[in-house]
PLY file of the C-alpha trace (Angstrom):
ply
format ascii 1.0
element vertex 86
property float x
property float y
property float z
element edge 85
property int vertex1
property int vertex2
end_header
1.67 -25.90 1.11
-0.01 -24.23 -2.10
-3.18 -24.23 -2.66
-4.84 -22.70 -5.79
-8.95 -22.61 -3.01
-9.63 -19.20 -1.90
-10.90 -19.00 1.54
-13.67 -16.26 1.64
-14.98 -18.00 4.25
-13.04 -18.00 7.26
-9.87 -17.00 5.69
-6.51 -16.95 8.10
-6.08 -13.75 9.94
-2.04 -12.24 9.74
-0.23 -9.46 9.37
2.80 -11.11 7.85
2.54 -13.70 5.15
4.94 -15.60 3.01
5.21 -16.34 -1.10
6.25 -18.18 -3.27
6.99 -18.81 -7.06
3.41 -19.77 -7.81
2.11 -16.04 -5.87
-0.01 -15.21 -3.15
-3.23 -13.56 -2.95
-3.84 -10.85 -0.28
-6.68 -9.45 0.75
-7.32 -7.09 3.38
-10.03 -4.45 4.84
-9.56 -0.63 4.23
-11.82 0.08 7.11
-8.13 2.14 8.94
-8.34 5.99 6.23
-4.67 6.85 5.85
-1.05 5.45 3.73
-0.36 2.09 4.52
3.73 1.05 3.91
2.96 -2.57 1.94
6.83 -4.08 1.89
8.08 -7.22 1.32
11.38 -7.61 4.94
13.72 -8.47 2.29
15.99 -5.35 2.53
17.20 -5.36 -1.19
13.77 -5.81 -2.41
13.12 -2.75 -0.93
15.78 -1.02 -2.38
15.02 -2.37 -6.20
11.73 -0.62 -5.04
9.15 -3.86 -4.29
7.03 -1.98 -1.78
4.65 0.66 -1.96
2.14 2.60 -0.49
-1.24 1.71 -0.24
-4.33 4.65 0.88
-7.09 3.49 2.03
-10.56 5.82 2.34
-8.86 8.42 0.18
-11.68 11.16 0.92
-11.29 10.75 4.13
-8.23 11.56 4.04
-8.73 14.85 2.37
-10.64 16.31 4.53
-8.54 16.14 7.91
-4.99 15.98 6.05
-3.90 19.62 4.59
0.20 19.72 3.73
1.52 23.11 3.79
4.01 24.87 1.22
7.15 22.91 2.91
5.85 19.94 2.46
4.33 20.28 -0.78
8.22 21.25 -1.38
9.52 18.24 -0.73
8.46 16.52 -3.94
9.38 17.85 -7.07
8.71 15.44 -9.40
4.94 14.38 -7.91
4.06 18.48 -8.04
5.27 18.61 -12.10
2.81 16.08 -12.34
-0.40 16.75 -14.62
-3.72 17.09 -11.86
-5.48 14.40 -12.98
-1.78 12.27 -11.76
-2.21 13.83 -8.32
0 1
1 2
2 3
3 4
4 5
5 6
6 7
7 8
8 9
9 10
10 11
11 12
12 13
13 14
14 15
15 16
16 17
17 18
18 19
19 20
20 21
21 22
22 23
23 24
24 25
25 26
26 27
27 28
28 29
29 30
30 31
31 32
32 33
33 34
34 35
35 36
36 37
37 38
38 39
39 40
40 41
41 42
42 43
43 44
44 45
45 46
46 47
47 48
48 49
49 50
50 51
51 52
52 53
53 54
54 55
55 56
56 57
57 58
58 59
59 60
60 61
61 62
62 63
63 64
64 65
65 66
66 67
67 68
68 69
69 70
70 71
71 72
72 73
73 74
74 75
75 76
76 77
77 78
78 79
79 80
80 81
81 82
82 83
83 84
84 85
């Protein structure tokens, strides 16, 4: 059942959610630093690019993750971006 109400007092807690044609609002805590893959479980949706990686607490991640030269060589498209976009 759809609703336009936003329950910010005692929201449902889930790790999956059904998305209707009118959209779905998702709120989540970012209290666990690192990259998190956000995606649909319909395989062709992932193939179509309907997924993203959300980075929680980038400042903390930068203090603990130090990629090697081999890591940097994995993505020439990213390396070609201007520094302000990396």
